[in-house]
N, C-alpha and C positions, 0 to 999 in steps of 0.2 A: 684530507680525504673524508668523504661522507660514506661510511660503511652501511651497506644494506643489512637490515635486521633479518635474522632467522625467525621462523615461526615461534620457537620457544622463547625468543627474546622480546616478543611483543607484549608480554605481561597482560594477557587477556584474562577475563574472569572465567571461572569454571562453569560448566553447564548448570550445576546446582546454584552457584552464586547468581548466574544470569536469571534463572527462574525466580529467585527470591528478591532480586533488586526491583526497586520502584520503576515502573515503565512510564514512558511518555504517554499522555492521554490521547492516543491516536489508534484507531482501528482501521483496518483495510478490508474492503469488500471486493471480491473478484466475481464478476458476473459473466458467466459463459466464456471463460478463458479456455481456448482450445488447446494451446500448446503446453505440453507437460514441462518443457524447459522453461517457459515463461512462469509457470506456477512455481517451479523450484527457485527461480530467480527472485520471485516475490518473497518467498520464505527467507532466503539468504539476506535480502535487503532489509526485511523486517527485523531480523536478528541484529544486523549491523546498526540499525537505527533505534533499537530498543522500544519497539511499539508494543501495545497491549495484546493485540490479537488479530488474526486473519479469519475472515468468514469466506467460505467457499460456497458459491451458489450456482444453480443451473447445471450446465454441463461441465463445469469446472471439476476436474478430477481431484480426488483426495489421496493423501498418503495412506499407506505406503505404496509407492510405485517406483520402479528402478529409474525411470526417466525424470521423475520429480527429484529423486534423491541425487541424481547425477549433478544437477545444478544447485540444489539446496545445500549439499555438503553437510548434512546432519542438522540443518536448521529446523527441519520438521519435528525434531525432538526437543528443541528449545523454545520455539515460538508456539504459543497457544493458538489453536485453530478449532474451527467448528464448521460443519456443513449445515446450511439452511436452505430449504427448498424454495421458499417464497421470499424473494428479495425485497418486494414492496413492503411486506409485513415486517421484515427485518429492519428496513429503513424507518418505519414508524416506531418500532420498538426501541431502536437506538435513539431516535429523537426524544422519546418519552424518558429515556435515561439521561438526557441532558447533552447528548452529542449534537454538534452542528453538522448537518448533512452537506457534504461537498461532492459533487460529481466532477470528475476530471474529464472535460469534454470541450468541444468548440461549439458555441452557440451564439446567438445574436447579442446576448448580454452576459459577459464573463468578467471575472476578476483575473487580471494577469498574475501569474505566480509570484512575481517579484513584489506584488502589492499585498500579499497575505499578512505581512507584518502588521498591517493596520487593523486586522480582524481582532476584536476584543474577546471572542469566545475562547473557552478554555479546554474543550474536549471536541475532537474531530473524528468523524467517520468519513473516510475517503473511498469513493466508489470508482472502480476501474472497470471498463466494459470490454466486450468482445473485440478481438483483434481486427475484425472487419467492420462491424456495425457500431462499435463503441457502446456508450452508456445508453440504455433505452430512454425513449422520450418520457415515459411514465416516471422514471427515476429523476430525470432532469426536472420534470414538473414538481416533484416532491423535494427538491434540493433547496437548502438555504442559500447556497452559493454554487456557482459553476466556475471552476478554476481552469484556466488555460495557460499552457506553456507557450510563450511567444516563439515563433519560428521565422527564420529569415531566408530559407532556401526555397527550392522548387517543390519539395514534398509537402504534403498536408498533414502528416502525422509522424509520430515516433513509434518505435516498437513499444508495446505496453509495459514491458519490464524495464526498459530504459526510462520511460516516462515515470515509472514508480520510483526509481532511484533519484531522479531529479526532484520530484514532488515531495517525497518523504524527507529528503535532506532539508528542503525549504521549511517544511512544517516542523521538523525537529529543531531547527535553529530557534524557533519560538520558545523552546523549553531548555535549551542548553545554557 
């Protein structure tokens, strides 16, 4: 018999231990994310995958907000975050700090997600765009790489928070 574990049996780190542990060199940037539930999901996923920080930009709402909290389940208290008004300036600043700028988007020239293991870079800034319009062309133009999740069905995109879970897991595997 394979017994399902209770929450207290999972042996998770405390909030204090999480804040003090070394993070994977990944930052996430949310540009004009409309859905508060998507924002909360990003926080929860960022906590699960031990990333450095989330940057909230444009119309992306900031904690505290009850609808963000509903899906974040407290991760807004554990994951470092900051609001930045100008996302292009942020991308240039992150690049100057040694981050490789990656837009998660579909363009004429992309790297499929399964091929990121070949990237030699050591610090990544992952840009996720608006639920309808995606990452802006200006950010795509300023990116070192554009990363695409291959899809095999009739739809052309995934929900942005689902996309984040898939992408963050692949990037975290580089550091596990």
